[in-house]
Each structure stands twice: as C-alpha cells, then as structure tokens.
BALOBA-1460 file (C-alpha; in Angstrom, 3 decimals):
// residues 387
<rec num="1" residu="m" x="0.000" y="0.000" z="0.000"/>
<rec num="2" residu="m" x="1.166" y="3.543" z="-0.769"/>
<rec num="3" residu="r" x="2.805" y="5.096" z="2.300"/>
<rec num="4" residu="n" x="1.079" y="8.158" z="3.814"/>
<rec num="5" residu="f" x="-1.620" y="8.089" z="1.141"/>
<rec num="6" residu="m" x="-3.764" y="10.554" z="3.131"/>
<rec num="7" residu="k" x="-0.971" y="13.074" z="3.745"/>
<rec num="8" residu="d" x="-2.791" y="15.865" z="1.884"/>
<rec num="9" residu="l" x="-6.051" y="15.457" z="3.824"/>
<rec num="10" residu="t" x="-7.101" y="17.452" z="6.889"/>
<rec num="11" residu="v" x="-9.393" y="16.000" z="9.541"/>
<rec num="12" residu="l" x="-11.071" y="18.169" z="12.186"/>
<rec num="13" residu="s" x="-12.565" y="16.055" z="14.939"/>
<rec num="14" residu="v" x="-14.656" y="17.099" z="17.937"/>
<rec num="15" residu="e" x="-13.890" y="13.913" z="19.803"/>
<rec num="16" residu="q" x="-13.879" y="12.280" z="23.205"/>
<rec num="17" residu="a" x="-13.907" y="8.808" z="24.801"/>
<rec num="18" residu="v" x="-12.871" y="5.895" z="22.515"/>
<rec num="19" residu="s" x="-14.948" y="5.314" z="19.372"/>
<rec num="20" residu="l" x="-14.102" y="8.396" z="17.331"/>
<rec num="21" residu="p" x="-10.554" y="8.847" z="18.681"/>
<rec num="22" residu="y" x="-9.720" y="5.340" z="17.459"/>
<rec num="23" residu="c" x="-11.175" y="6.081" z="14.017"/>
<rec num="24" residu="t" x="-9.178" y="9.299" z="13.666"/>
<rec num="25" residu="w" x="-6.091" y="7.493" z="15.004"/>
<rec num="26" residu="r" x="-6.363" y="5.193" z="12.003"/>
<rec num="27" residu="l" x="-6.606" y="8.230" z="9.715"/>
<rec num="28" residu="a" x="-3.512" y="9.710" z="11.356"/>
<rec num="29" residu="a" x="-1.752" y="6.372" z="10.802"/>
<rec num="30" residu="d" x="-2.545" y="6.790" z="7.096"/>
<rec num="31" residu="g" x="-0.837" y="10.186" z="7.100"/>
<rec num="32" residu="a" x="-3.779" y="12.585" z="7.473"/>
<rec num="33" residu="e" x="-3.391" y="15.762" z="9.523"/>
<rec num="34" residu="v" x="-5.792" y="15.081" z="12.382"/>
<rec num="35" residu="i" x="-6.722" y="18.010" z="14.619"/>
<rec num="36" residu="r" x="-8.668" y="16.930" z="17.698"/>
<rec num="37" residu="v" x="-10.943" y="19.629" z="19.163"/>
<rec num="38" residu="e" x="-11.611" y="19.569" z="22.897"/>
<rec num="39" residu="p" x="-13.383" y="21.968" z="25.236"/>
<rec num="40" residu="p" x="-11.008" y="24.119" z="27.331"/>
<rec num="41" residu="w" x="-11.424" y="21.665" z="30.226"/>
<rec num="42" residu="g" x="-10.411" y="18.724" z="28.037"/>
<rec num="43" residu="d" x="-11.619" y="15.262" z="27.097"/>
<rec num="44" residu="p" x="-12.577" y="13.447" z="30.348"/>
<rec num="45" residu="n" x="-10.553" y="10.438" z="29.152"/>
<rec num="46" residu="r" x="-7.398" y="12.472" z="29.704"/>
<rec num="47" residu="k" x="-7.862" y="11.801" z="33.425"/>
<rec num="48" residu="v" x="-8.642" y="8.081" z="33.174"/>
<rec num="49" residu="g" x="-6.145" y="5.378" z="34.117"/>
<rec num="50" residu="e" x="-2.804" y="5.529" z="35.844"/>
<rec num="51" residu="k" x="-0.898" y="8.796" z="35.943"/>
<rec num="52" residu="v" x="2.254" y="7.723" z="34.116"/>
<rec num="53" residu="l" x="3.458" y="11.261" z="33.442"/>
<rec num="54" residu="d" x="3.861" y="13.805" z="36.224"/>
<rec num="55" residu="e" x="1.241" y="16.133" z="34.765"/>
<rec num="56" residu="e" x="-2.506" y="16.509" z="34.473"/>
<rec num="57" residu="g" x="-4.486" y="15.248" z="31.506"/>
<rec num="58" residu="m" x="-2.002" y="12.696" z="30.175"/>
<rec num="59" residu="n" x="-3.116" y="9.528" z="31.954"/>
<rec num="60" residu="a" x="-2.413" y="6.059" z="30.590"/>
<rec num="61" residu="y" x="-5.881" y="5.235" z="29.181"/>
<rec num="62" residu="f" x="-5.802" y="8.327" z="26.973"/>
<rec num="63" residu="l" x="-2.359" y="7.971" z="25.447"/>
<rec num="64" residu="g" x="-2.478" y="5.114" z="22.948"/>
<rec num="65" residu="i" x="-5.253" y="6.054" z="20.536"/>
<rec num="66" residu="n" x="-4.459" y="9.767" z="20.430"/>
<rec num="67" residu="t" x="-0.910" y="9.593" z="19.109"/>
<rec num="68" residu="g" x="-0.172" y="11.183" z="15.745"/>
<rec num="69" residu="k" x="-2.675" y="14.008" z="16.264"/>
<rec num="70" residu="k" x="-2.669" y="17.724" z="16.972"/>
<rec num="71" residu="a" x="-4.821" y="19.103" z="19.770"/>
<rec num="72" residu="i" x="-6.634" y="22.398" z="20.111"/>
<rec num="73" residu="t" x="-9.230" y="23.686" z="22.560"/>
<rec num="74" residu="l" x="-12.412" y="25.450" z="21.546"/>
<rec num="75" residu="n" x="-15.524" y="26.346" z="23.517"/>
<rec num="76" residu="l" x="-18.387" y="25.455" z="21.191"/>
<rec num="77" residu="g" x="-20.810" y="26.630" z="23.876"/>
<rec num="78" residu="s" x="-19.901" y="30.222" z="22.973"/>
<rec num="79" residu="p" x="-21.052" y="32.028" z="19.808"/>
<rec num="80" residu="k" x="-17.467" y="33.006" z="18.987"/>
<rec num="81" residu="g" x="-16.330" y="29.402" z="19.412"/>
<rec num="82" residu="r" x="-18.906" y="28.245" z="16.891"/>
<rec num="83" residu="e" x="-17.907" y="31.074" z="14.551"/>
<rec num="84" residu="i" x="-14.247" y="30.051" z="14.769"/>
<rec num="85" residu="l" x="-15.152" y="26.434" z="14.047"/>
<rec num="86" residu="g" x="-16.596" y="27.606" z="10.737"/>
<rec num="87" residu="e" x="-13.418" y="29.542" z="10.020"/>
<rec num="88" residu="l" x="-11.347" y="26.444" z="10.735"/>
<rec num="89" residu="i" x="-13.422" y="24.432" z="8.249"/>
<rec num="90" residu="k" x="-12.945" y="27.081" z="5.580"/>
<rec num="91" residu="e" x="-9.387" y="28.311" z="6.127"/>
<rec num="92" residu="l" x="-7.829" y="24.902" z="6.798"/>
<rec num="93" residu="d" x="-9.655" y="23.315" z="3.823"/>
<rec num="94" residu="v" x="-10.987" y="20.598" z="6.109"/>
<rec num="95" residu="d" x="-11.744" y="17.453" z="4.110"/>
<rec num="96" residu="i" x="-13.291" y="15.382" z="6.900"/>
<rec num="97" residu="f" x="-15.185" y="16.673" z="9.913"/>
<rec num="98" residu="a" x="-16.019" y="14.151" z="12.620"/>
<rec num="99" residu="c" x="-17.796" y="14.217" z="15.965"/>
<rec num="100" residu="n" x="-19.139" y="11.818" z="18.570"/>
<rec num="101" residu="q" x="-21.528" y="14.058" z="20.441"/>
<rec num="102" residu="i" x="-25.176" y="13.268" z="21.229"/>
<rec num="103" residu="p" x="-27.071" y="13.986" z="17.969"/>
<rec num="104" residu="k" x="-29.518" y="16.435" z="19.568"/>
<rec num="105" residu="n" x="-26.511" y="18.660" z="20.353"/>
<rec num="106" residu="y" x="-25.247" y="18.938" z="16.776"/>
<rec num="107" residu="k" x="-27.054" y="22.195" z="15.957"/>
<rec num="108" residu="k" x="-26.552" y="23.678" z="19.412"/>
<rec num="109" residu="l" x="-22.775" y="23.225" z="19.022"/>
<rec num="110" residu="g" x="-22.758" y="24.419" z="15.413"/>
<rec num="111" residu="i" x="-21.399" y="21.127" z="14.110"/>
<rec num="112" residu="d" x="-24.449" y="19.875" z="12.182"/>
<rec num="113" residu="y" x="-23.941" y="18.661" z="8.632"/>
<rec num="114" residu="e" x="-26.144" y="21.320" z="7.039"/>
<rec num="115" residu="r" x="-24.120" y="24.170" z="8.511"/>
<rec num="116" residu="l" x="-20.724" y="22.700" z="7.703"/>
<rec num="117" residu="k" x="-21.789" y="21.742" z="4.180"/>
<rec num="118" residu="s" x="-22.775" y="25.366" z="3.612"/>
<rec num="119" residu="i" x="-19.190" y="26.309" z="4.458"/>
<rec num="120" residu="r" x="-17.539" y="23.588" z="2.385"/>
<rec num="121" residu="e" x="-19.764" y="21.927" z="-0.173"/>
<rec num="122" residu="d" x="-17.712" y="18.727" z="-0.571"/>
<rec num="123" residu="i" x="-17.018" y="18.085" z="3.101"/>
<rec num="124" residu="i" x="-17.217" y="14.539" z="4.427"/>
<rec num="125" residu="w" x="-19.148" y="14.712" z="7.704"/>
<rec num="126" residu="v" x="-18.974" y="11.787" z="10.154"/>
<rec num="127" residu="g" x="-20.982" y="11.330" z="13.343"/>
<rec num="128" residu="i" x="-20.602" y="8.369" z="15.712"/>
<rec num="129" residu="s" x="-23.239" y="7.929" z="18.404"/>
<rec num="130" residu="g" x="-24.904" y="5.170" z="20.379"/>
<rec num="131" residu="f" x="-27.996" y="4.839" z="18.181"/>
<rec num="132" residu="g" x="-27.527" y="7.232" z="15.267"/>
<rec num="133" residu="p" x="-29.574" y="10.419" z="14.773"/>
<rec num="134" residu="e" x="-32.896" y="8.573" z="15.069"/>
<rec num="135" residu="r" x="-32.420" y="8.095" z="18.811"/>
<rec num="136" residu="s" x="-30.540" y="10.812" z="20.649"/>
<rec num="137" residu="e" x="-29.442" y="9.197" z="23.900"/>
<rec num="138" residu="p" x="-26.107" y="9.006" z="25.697"/>
<rec num="139" residu="a" x="-24.377" y="5.646" z="25.306"/>
<rec num="140" residu="y" x="-21.194" y="3.900" z="26.284"/>
<rec num="141" residu="d" x="-19.649" y="0.647" z="25.134"/>
<rec num="142" residu="p" x="-20.930" y="-1.578" z="28.021"/>
<rec num="143" residu="m" x="-24.592" y="-0.577" z="27.622"/>
<rec num="144" residu="i" x="-24.426" y="-1.067" z="23.841"/>
<rec num="145" residu="q" x="-22.916" y="-4.516" z="24.342"/>
<rec num="146" residu="a" x="-25.778" y="-5.251" z="26.739"/>
<rec num="147" residu="y" x="-28.629" y="-3.885" z="24.606"/>
<rec num="148" residu="s" x="-27.442" y="-5.390" z="21.312"/>
<rec num="149" residu="g" x="-27.413" y="-8.949" z="22.660"/>
<rec num="150" residu="i" x="-23.619" y="-9.261" z="22.392"/>
<rec num="151" residu="m" x="-23.370" y="-9.929" z="26.124"/>
<rec num="152" residu="d" x="-25.766" y="-12.845" z="25.814"/>
<rec num="153" residu="t" x="-23.212" y="-14.642" z="23.631"/>
<rec num="154" residu="n" x="-20.293" y="-14.199" z="26.021"/>
<rec num="155" residu="g" x="-19.284" y="-16.197" z="29.083"/>
<rec num="156" residu="e" x="-19.770" y="-19.683" z="30.464"/>
<rec num="157" residu="p" x="-23.246" y="-21.298" z="30.337"/>
<rec num="158" residu="d" x="-23.983" y="-20.562" z="34.004"/>
<rec num="159" residu="s" x="-22.282" y="-17.143" z="34.197"/>
<rec num="160" residu="l" x="-23.831" y="-13.698" z="34.335"/>
<rec num="161" residu="p" x="-23.989" y="-11.801" z="31.022"/>
<rec num="162" residu="l" x="-20.401" y="-10.816" z="30.385"/>
<rec num="163" residu="r" x="-18.873" y="-7.753" z="28.776"/>
<rec num="164" residu="f" x="-16.134" y="-8.487" z="26.239"/>
<rec num="165" residu="g" x="-12.660" y="-7.732" z="27.556"/>
<rec num="166" residu="v" x="-12.066" y="-5.234" z="24.750"/>
<rec num="167" residu="s" x="-14.354" y="-2.287" z="23.971"/>
<rec num="168" residu="i" x="-15.864" y="-4.053" z="21.005"/>
<rec num="169" residu="a" x="-18.782" y="-1.636" z="20.470"/>
<rec num="170" residu="d" x="-16.462" y="1.375" z="20.426"/>
<rec num="171" residu="l" x="-13.821" y="-0.232" z="18.237"/>
<rec num="172" residu="e" x="-16.245" y="-1.768" z="15.739"/>
<rec num="173" residu="a" x="-17.999" y="1.599" z="15.332"/>
<rec num="174" residu="a" x="-14.594" y="3.214" z="14.780"/>
<rec num="175" residu="n" x="-13.590" y="0.663" z="12.158"/>
<rec num="176" residu="q" x="-16.897" y="0.956" z="10.318"/>
<rec num="177" residu="a" x="-16.587" y="4.759" z="10.337"/>
<rec num="178" residu="y" x="-13.114" y="4.383" z="8.846"/>
<rec num="179" residu="c" x="-14.498" y="2.116" z="6.087"/>
<rec num="180" residu="e" x="-17.315" y="4.549" z="5.282"/>
<rec num="181" residu="i" x="-14.832" y="7.429" z="5.098"/>
<rec num="182" residu="m" x="-12.839" y="5.488" z="2.496"/>
<rec num="183" residu="k" x="-16.031" y="5.030" z="0.438"/>
<rec num="184" residu="a" x="-16.883" y="8.726" z="0.829"/>
<rec num="185" residu="l" x="-13.423" y="9.751" z="-0.380"/>
<rec num="186" residu="l" x="-13.898" y="7.570" z="-3.470"/>
<rec num="187" residu="i" x="-17.332" y="9.095" z="-4.101"/>
<rec num="188" residu="r" x="-15.880" y="12.591" z="-3.788"/>
<rec num="189" residu="e" x="-13.025" y="11.698" z="-6.131"/>
<rec num="190" residu="r" x="-15.501" y="10.472" z="-8.761"/>
<rec num="191" residu="t" x="-18.337" y="12.978" z="-8.348"/>
<rec num="192" residu="g" x="-16.922" y="15.971" z="-6.489"/>
<rec num="193" residu="k" x="-19.626" y="15.555" z="-3.856"/>
<rec num="194" residu="g" x="-19.251" y="15.253" z="-0.113"/>
<rec num="195" residu="s" x="-21.127" y="12.849" z="2.164"/>
<rec num="196" residu="r" x="-22.872" y="12.606" z="5.499"/>
<rec num="197" residu="i" x="-21.975" y="9.453" z="7.451"/>
<rec num="198" residu="d" x="-23.927" y="8.450" z="10.561"/>
<rec num="199" residu="i" x="-22.523" y="5.525" z="12.536"/>
<rec num="200" residu="s" x="-24.621" y="3.776" z="15.183"/>
<rec num="201" residu="m" x="-22.669" y="1.760" z="17.749"/>
<rec num="202" residu="l" x="-25.780" y="-0.380" z="18.242"/>
<rec num="203" residu="d" x="-26.054" y="-1.189" z="14.527"/>
<rec num="204" residu="c" x="-22.367" y="-2.115" z="14.436"/>
<rec num="205" residu="c" x="-22.860" y="-4.571" z="17.291"/>
<rec num="206" residu="l" x="-25.992" y="-6.042" z="15.725"/>
<rec num="207" residu="s" x="-24.001" y="-6.725" z="12.560"/>
<rec num="208" residu="l" x="-21.587" y="-8.859" z="14.580"/>
<rec num="209" residu="l" x="-24.437" y="-11.262" z="15.334"/>
<rec num="210" residu="a" x="-24.450" y="-12.397" z="11.696"/>
<rec num="211" residu="l" x="-24.242" y="-16.081" z="12.673"/>
<rec num="212" residu="h" x="-26.447" y="-15.919" z="15.772"/>
<rec num="213" residu="l" x="-29.600" y="-13.984" z="14.851"/>
<rec num="214" residu="p" x="-30.619" y="-16.063" z="11.795"/>
<rec num="215" residu="m" x="-30.491" y="-19.229" z="13.919"/>
<rec num="216" residu="v" x="-32.450" y="-17.602" z="16.754"/>
<rec num="217" residu="s" x="-35.086" y="-16.488" z="14.221"/>
<rec num="218" residu="l" x="-35.509" y="-20.172" z="13.306"/>
<rec num="219" residu="g" x="-36.256" y="-21.020" z="16.914"/>
<rec num="220" residu="i" x="-32.829" y="-22.484" z="17.619"/>
<rec num="221" residu="e" x="-31.699" y="-21.836" z="21.167"/>
<rec num="222" residu="i" x="-28.106" y="-20.646" z="21.451"/>
<rec num="223" residu="d" x="-26.444" y="-20.995" z="24.819"/>
<rec num="224" residu="k" x="-23.332" y="-19.234" z="26.011"/>
<rec num="225" residu="t" x="-20.446" y="-21.575" z="25.286"/>
<rec num="226" residu="g" x="-17.458" y="-19.949" z="26.991"/>
<rec num="227" residu="n" x="-14.308" y="-21.130" z="25.243"/>
<rec num="228" residu="s" x="-16.172" y="-23.846" z="23.352"/>
<rec num="229" residu="h" x="-17.727" y="-23.415" z="19.909"/>
<rec num="230" residu="p" x="-21.514" y="-23.517" z="19.352"/>
<rec num="231" residu="t" x="-21.240" y="-26.260" z="16.712"/>
<rec num="232" residu="f" x="-17.701" y="-27.714" z="16.559"/>
<rec num="233" residu="a" x="-15.832" y="-29.929" z="19.048"/>
<rec num="234" residu="p" x="-13.257" y="-30.099" z="20.380"/>
<rec num="235" residu="v" x="-12.753" y="-26.356" z="20.574"/>
<rec num="236" residu="g" x="-11.517" y="-24.900" z="23.823"/>
<rec num="237" residu="v" x="-8.799" y="-23.736" z="26.176"/>
<rec num="238" residu="y" x="-6.965" y="-26.505" z="27.991"/>
<rec num="239" residu="r" x="-4.419" y="-26.510" z="30.798"/>
<rec num="240" residu="t" x="-1.018" y="-28.017" z="30.088"/>
<rec num="241" residu="k" x="1.720" y="-28.898" z="32.565"/>
<rec num="242" residu="d" x="3.036" y="-25.320" z="32.412"/>
<rec num="243" residu="g" x="0.369" y="-23.112" z="30.837"/>
<rec num="244" residu="f" x="-2.695" y="-23.050" z="28.575"/>
<rec num="245" residu="v" x="-3.348" y="-23.846" z="24.927"/>
<rec num="246" residu="s" x="-6.282" y="-23.112" z="22.667"/>
<rec num="247" residu="i" x="-7.240" y="-25.957" z="20.312"/>
<rec num="248" residu="a" x="-9.768" y="-25.756" z="17.482"/>
<rec num="249" residu="v" x="-10.622" y="-28.876" z="15.487"/>
<rec num="250" residu="g" x="-12.720" y="-27.838" z="12.512"/>
<rec num="251" residu="n" x="-13.074" y="-30.985" z="10.397"/>
<rec num="252" residu="e" x="-12.794" y="-34.772" z="10.478"/>
<rec num="253" residu="a" x="-9.324" y="-34.828" z="8.908"/>
<rec num="254" residu="q" x="-7.994" y="-32.721" z="11.765"/>
<rec num="255" residu="w" x="-9.738" y="-34.948" z="14.320"/>
<rec num="256" residu="k" x="-8.213" y="-38.068" z="12.736"/>
<rec num="257" residu="a" x="-4.784" y="-36.419" z="12.815"/>
<rec num="258" residu="m" x="-5.238" y="-35.446" z="16.472"/>
<rec num="259" residu="t" x="-6.256" y="-38.938" z="17.593"/>
<rec num="260" residu="s" x="-3.245" y="-40.387" z="15.763"/>
<rec num="261" residu="l" x="-0.798" y="-38.331" z="17.825"/>
<rec num="262" residu="p" x="1.205" y="-40.147" z="20.517"/>
<rec num="263" residu="g" x="-0.831" y="-40.166" z="23.722"/>
<rec num="264" residu="f" x="-4.115" y="-39.166" z="22.060"/>
<rec num="265" residu="e" x="-5.042" y="-42.626" z="20.656"/>
<rec num="266" residu="s" x="-7.410" y="-43.185" z="23.584"/>
<rec num="267" residu="l" x="-9.799" y="-40.665" z="22.002"/>
<rec num="268" residu="q" x="-10.529" y="-43.056" z="19.107"/>
<rec num="269" residu="k" x="-13.983" y="-43.970" z="20.363"/>
<rec num="270" residu="e" x="-17.366" y="-44.410" z="18.686"/>
<rec num="271" residu="i" x="-18.896" y="-41.639" z="20.809"/>
<rec num="272" residu="y" x="-16.372" y="-39.216" z="19.239"/>
<rec num="273" residu="s" x="-16.467" y="-40.600" z="15.701"/>
<rec num="274" residu="d" x="-18.008" y="-37.505" z="14.080"/>
<rec num="275" residu="n" x="-18.469" y="-33.863" z="15.010"/>
<rec num="276" residu="n" x="-22.123" y="-34.193" z="16.056"/>
<rec num="277" residu="k" x="-21.251" y="-37.029" z="18.441"/>
<rec num="278" residu="r" x="-18.290" y="-35.120" z="19.806"/>
<rec num="279" residu="k" x="-20.474" y="-32.074" z="20.385"/>
<rec num="280" residu="a" x="-23.116" y="-34.184" z="22.146"/>
<rec num="281" residu="n" x="-20.426" y="-35.642" z="24.424"/>
<rec num="282" residu="e" x="-18.340" y="-32.496" z="24.662"/>
<rec num="283" residu="h" x="-18.114" y="-32.361" z="28.455"/>
<rec num="284" residu="l" x="-16.666" y="-35.875" z="28.644"/>
<rec num="285" residu="l" x="-14.398" y="-35.238" z="25.653"/>
<rec num="286" residu="n" x="-12.939" y="-32.108" z="27.233"/>
<rec num="287" residu="q" x="-12.280" y="-33.982" z="30.469"/>
<rec num="288" residu="e" x="-10.313" y="-36.640" z="28.575"/>
<rec num="289" residu="i" x="-8.313" y="-34.061" z="26.636"/>
<rec num="290" residu="d" x="-7.562" y="-32.231" z="29.881"/>
<rec num="291" residu="l" x="-6.149" y="-35.400" z="31.448"/>
<rec num="292" residu="i" x="-3.837" y="-35.934" z="28.480"/>
<rec num="293" residu="l" x="-2.608" y="-32.346" z="28.248"/>
<rec num="294" residu="r" x="-1.983" y="-31.783" z="31.954"/>
<rec num="295" residu="e" x="0.890" y="-34.270" z="31.819"/>
<rec num="296" residu="r" x="2.709" y="-32.549" z="28.942"/>
<rec num="297" residu="k" x="4.501" y="-29.250" z="28.478"/>
<rec num="298" residu="t" x="3.071" y="-26.538" z="26.271"/>
<rec num="299" residu="s" x="6.057" y="-26.528" z="23.918"/>
<rec num="300" residu="e" x="5.695" y="-30.279" z="23.309"/>
<rec num="301" residu="i" x="1.991" y="-30.009" z="22.530"/>
<rec num="302" residu="l" x="2.496" y="-27.034" z="20.219"/>
<rec num="303" residu="s" x="5.158" y="-28.910" z="18.273"/>
<rec num="304" residu="l" x="3.022" y="-32.050" z="17.925"/>
<rec num="305" residu="f" x="-0.101" y="-30.252" z="16.759"/>
<rec num="306" residu="r" x="1.662" y="-27.897" z="14.376"/>
<rec num="307" residu="k" x="3.438" y="-30.778" z="12.638"/>
<rec num="308" residu="a" x="0.031" y="-32.449" z="12.258"/>
<rec num="309" residu="k" x="-1.450" y="-29.175" z="10.933"/>
<rec num="310" residu="i" x="-4.058" y="-28.951" z="13.697"/>
<rec num="311" residu="p" x="-4.929" y="-25.347" z="14.707"/>
<rec num="312" residu="i" x="-3.413" y="-24.612" z="18.106"/>
<rec num="313" residu="s" x="-2.004" y="-21.656" z="20.003"/>
<rec num="314" residu="e" x="-0.486" y="-20.982" z="23.352"/>
<rec num="315" residu="v" x="-2.688" y="-18.556" z="25.304"/>
<rec num="316" residu="s" x="-0.622" y="-15.388" z="25.525"/>
<rec num="317" residu="t" x="-0.832" y="-12.992" z="28.428"/>
<rec num="318" residu="l" x="-0.763" y="-9.323" z="27.463"/>
<rec num="319" residu="p" x="2.755" y="-8.817" z="28.873"/>
<rec num="320" residu="r" x="3.944" y="-11.783" z="26.797"/>
<rec num="321" residu="v" x="2.576" y="-10.125" z="23.647"/>
<rec num="322" residu="l" x="5.231" y="-7.465" z="24.166"/>
<rec num="323" residu="e" x="7.922" y="-10.145" z="24.532"/>
<rec num="324" residu="d" x="6.970" y="-12.499" z="21.700"/>
<rec num="325" residu="p" x="9.356" y="-11.728" z="18.780"/>
<rec num="326" residu="y" x="6.690" y="-12.245" z="16.101"/>
<rec num="327" residu="l" x="3.982" y="-10.201" z="17.829"/>
<rec num="328" residu="a" x="6.363" y="-7.506" z="19.045"/>
<rec num="329" residu="s" x="7.596" y="-6.995" z="15.482"/>
<rec num="330" residu="k" x="4.103" y="-5.798" z="14.556"/>
<rec num="331" residu="l" x="3.818" y="-3.167" z="17.296"/>
<rec num="332" residu="w" x="4.238" y="0.543" z="16.685"/>
<rec num="333" residu="r" x="6.147" y="3.007" z="18.849"/>
<rec num="334" residu="t" x="5.969" y="6.604" z="19.963"/>
<rec num="335" residu="k" x="8.224" y="8.639" z="22.225"/>
<rec num="336" residu="d" x="7.445" y="11.740" z="24.242"/>
<rec num="337" residu="p" x="10.072" y="14.381" z="23.360"/>
<rec num="338" residu="k" x="9.401" y="16.134" z="26.670"/>
<rec num="339" residu="t" x="9.924" y="13.202" z="29.070"/>
<rec num="340" residu="s" x="11.440" y="10.490" z="26.800"/>
<rec num="341" residu="l" x="8.620" y="8.115" z="27.828"/>
<rec num="342" residu="e" x="8.325" y="5.429" z="25.141"/>
<rec num="343" residu="l" x="4.980" y="3.839" z="24.366"/>
<rec num="344" residu="l" x="4.248" y="0.677" z="22.395"/>
<rec num="345" residu="l" x="1.081" y="0.809" z="20.288"/>
<rec num="346" residu="a" x="-1.219" y="-1.868" z="18.928"/>
<rec num="347" residu="p" x="-1.013" y="-1.623" z="15.126"/>
<rec num="348" residu="p" x="-3.984" y="-0.782" z="12.900"/>
<rec num="349" residu="p" x="-5.679" y="-3.952" z="11.624"/>
<rec num="350" residu="v" x="-4.401" y="-3.616" z="8.060"/>
<rec num="351" residu="g" x="-2.437" y="-1.533" z="5.676"/>
<rec num="352" residu="a" x="-0.666" y="1.417" z="7.242"/>
<rec num="353" residu="e" x="3.121" y="1.318" z="7.224"/>
<rec num="354" residu="i" x="4.283" y="4.314" z="9.283"/>
<rec num="355" residu="r" x="4.958" y="2.320" z="12.504"/>
<rec num="356" residu="s" x="5.904" y="5.467" z="14.401"/>
<rec num="357" residu="l" x="3.640" y="8.369" z="15.294"/>
<rec num="358" residu="s" x="4.141" y="11.647" z="17.111"/>
<rec num="359" residu="f" x="3.398" y="11.460" z="20.827"/>
<rec num="360" residu="t" x="-0.052" y="12.130" z="22.262"/>
<rec num="361" residu="p" x="-0.655" y="15.899" z="22.314"/>
<rec num="362" residu="r" x="-1.169" y="17.820" z="25.526"/>
<rec num="363" residu="l" x="-4.432" y="19.702" z="25.950"/>
<rec num="364" residu="g" x="-4.366" y="22.676" z="23.589"/>
<rec num="365" residu="e" x="-0.778" y="21.940" z="22.560"/>
<rec num="366" residu="h" x="-1.338" y="23.169" z="19.023"/>
<rec num="367" residu="n" x="-3.508" y="26.205" z="19.750"/>
<rec num="368" residu="r" x="-0.837" y="28.666" z="18.689"/>
<rec num="369" residu="e" x="-0.030" y="26.802" z="15.491"/>
<rec num="370" residu="i" x="-3.608" y="26.244" z="14.328"/>
<rec num="371" residu="y" x="-5.177" y="29.533" z="15.428"/>
<rec num="372" residu="g" x="-2.098" y="31.349" z="14.155"/>
<rec num="373" residu="r" x="-3.035" y="30.167" z="10.662"/>
<rec num="374" residu="l" x="-6.280" y="32.113" z="11.106"/>
<rec num="375" residu="g" x="-4.518" y="35.188" z="12.488"/>
<rec num="376" residu="y" x="-5.848" y="34.900" z="16.053"/>
<rec num="377" residu="d" x="-4.038" y="35.859" z="19.238"/>
<rec num="378" residu="v" x="-4.372" y="32.773" z="21.452"/>
<rec num="379" residu="e" x="-3.934" y="34.721" z="24.688"/>
<rec num="380" residu="e" x="-6.817" y="36.985" z="23.747"/>
<rec num="381" residu="l" x="-8.989" y="33.958" z="22.901"/>
<rec num="382" residu="k" x="-8.134" y="32.529" z="26.332"/>
<rec num="383" residu="r" x="-9.184" y="35.728" z="28.067"/>
<rec num="384" residu="e" x="-12.479" y="35.597" z="26.189"/>
<rec num="385" residu="g" x="-13.058" y="31.971" z="27.295"/>
<rec num="386" residu="v" x="-13.035" y="30.709" z="23.722"/>
<rec num="387" residu="v" x="-10.048" y="28.329" z="23.962"/>
C-alpha cells in the first residue's frame, strides 16, 4: 500500500472517549493531519487510568489512541467558538469533519452537517453515536454490548452476562466509520460531492451477530459456550503442565490427525467418531483431553499439533505479547520528546506502514499553530473563554 496516502487530507474532529478517537487514530496512521478539538477543560478520558506522566491530563488510558494528532481547545458553547469552528473548516480546507456528540446537540454546538456543508460543499461529515440520529441518547460501550445482545453470547453457560474484555462496540464503530470514510473519499473523487456518514454503535454490534440472529429467528436456542464453539468440538482452552493452549478442530481430517498423535489414541472412540457425536459428548471429551494435556509441556503439545497441521495456540498474556518476537515486530512506537517516555502501540488492523507516530498531544498543545493560521491571538482567545 502507498505510504502516507492521506498526507494531503485534513481531519477536524470534535472527539472524546474511545470510538471516534480510534477512528481518527487510524486516519492519522494513514498520514492525514488530524486536529482533535476539545473543550477548554479537556476530554474526560485524559484523566482516566494511571498517571504515568507527572502532569494533568495525560493519563495512561488516553495515550495510545491519540498519538499522531494535533490538539486544540475550543468552547463550542460560545457564539465566537462556533464562529471560529466555521473559520477552521474554511481556512484549513478541512476534508473530513467528525464528531461523537449526542445527535440532539449537533445544531446547538454548530457542528451539524447542514451548517458545515454550507461552508464547504464537498465536506465529508462523520458522526458516531450510540444509536444514530434517530435516537438521541447518551451511550457507552458496556450498555451497547448489553442492549445489542452481544453480552448474551459471552461467558460460560452458568455465568452472568459478560462484557467483552475489549471495547468491542467502540472499536467496531470506529472501524466501520473508517471504512465509510474510504467510500466517501472515493465518491468525492468520482463525483466531487461530499457525504454525510452516521454511525450507530448499536447497529455495528448487531451486525456482529451475523451467525447468531438467523439461527435464533428459526427457533434455535443458542447458549453461552465460553471457550467452546456452538457447533464444533473439540474447541476450547486446555491446561497443560506449564500453561494453557487453545485448540480448534474444525473438520474430520484434523480430528483423525489429532487422535493419531502419541498419547491421544485413547480418544478413538465411537462416541467421538463424528463432530455431532463429539459435540453431544463435549463435556466428557474435554475432560479426557484435559487429562492428556496436563501431563505434557506446552512446547511439546504445540510442536506435535503444528506438525500435524491442527490449529493450536499458546494462550498469551498481554505482557507476553510485548515479549513475543513475532507479535512484538508488529507493534508501533511513539516517544514523548518532553519526558522520553516510550509507548508501544497496537497496530492498525491492516495496511498502514508508518509504525511510528508523534506522541499524544497535551491539551491545547497546538492552539498557537492552528489559530495562528487564522490570524488569532491565542492569549486573547483565552481571556475571552473561547479556547
């Protein structure tokens, strides 16, 4: 893929929390100039997580997905703040405007599509919210996971509904917004027209139930399966002598290969002779596999299964991800020029090649640079309560 293919594009983003910041982080990773707009008191996420720097507003939770950006403050609650937002759109030739405010506040803040389109006809406008403009309610990742039914798929059969360990509603909304922006850029390239993009976190989560909802509509009951698979067996996480492995047998050839391995011949039984029988006797099957694996080291099991071409993985802890040579080679880096703190970053899912981004900006760090382009005196704007 062409390096920095978005380097000539400017993104202005009134953003907070996780969903939109992750989307614009991906745009920054593609080379776009991303300017994040915060109120003078800052994004609340700046104060979330451990205080790894000896300063306010740069806490650990905030750092990772805001690298590669510039940061300005602007009080959109003031008439002059809304006026300046329009000037930013016009004078900076903003290609993409994005926000993740509650939809009913769009007009009040002066960030609605109609207004910004009147300033720049071909602007690409993106809004991420819990339910889209049809339902203007506050929403966060856990409640969207709950309402969408995602939680009902997660956990052990007898466990409470369980939130996914990653913010899947936020991140899926961010990734879908990124995809729609790519389509909008293609449309603008071909037609000269801009686009309005509304992303609903709820709709994004519903789309992830592509395998579940059709079966439920047929009256098929789907139970939570924990580390097992709804239809295949054996699939699960098993304890070894010195750790855990995840095994997934997806066809009869793999099962035959597994039961031919030294020590696994005892699994060659009629009650396990095809996938449906294995699934029906899954509890007993898993107990037998557990007994075999507990006596053997992880490295031995990995070697055996990989030679037999049976899908298997050691279960990595997050600290071990940073130590594994293959995984660590995929991570990105950033370094704070002020404190020399180095941060490792999860890479974007595909494509981008930069691998190093500028460090997370302090609150209002780029006020002088950005407002200077418009000819404003930042100190005067501060006195007026605008930035």
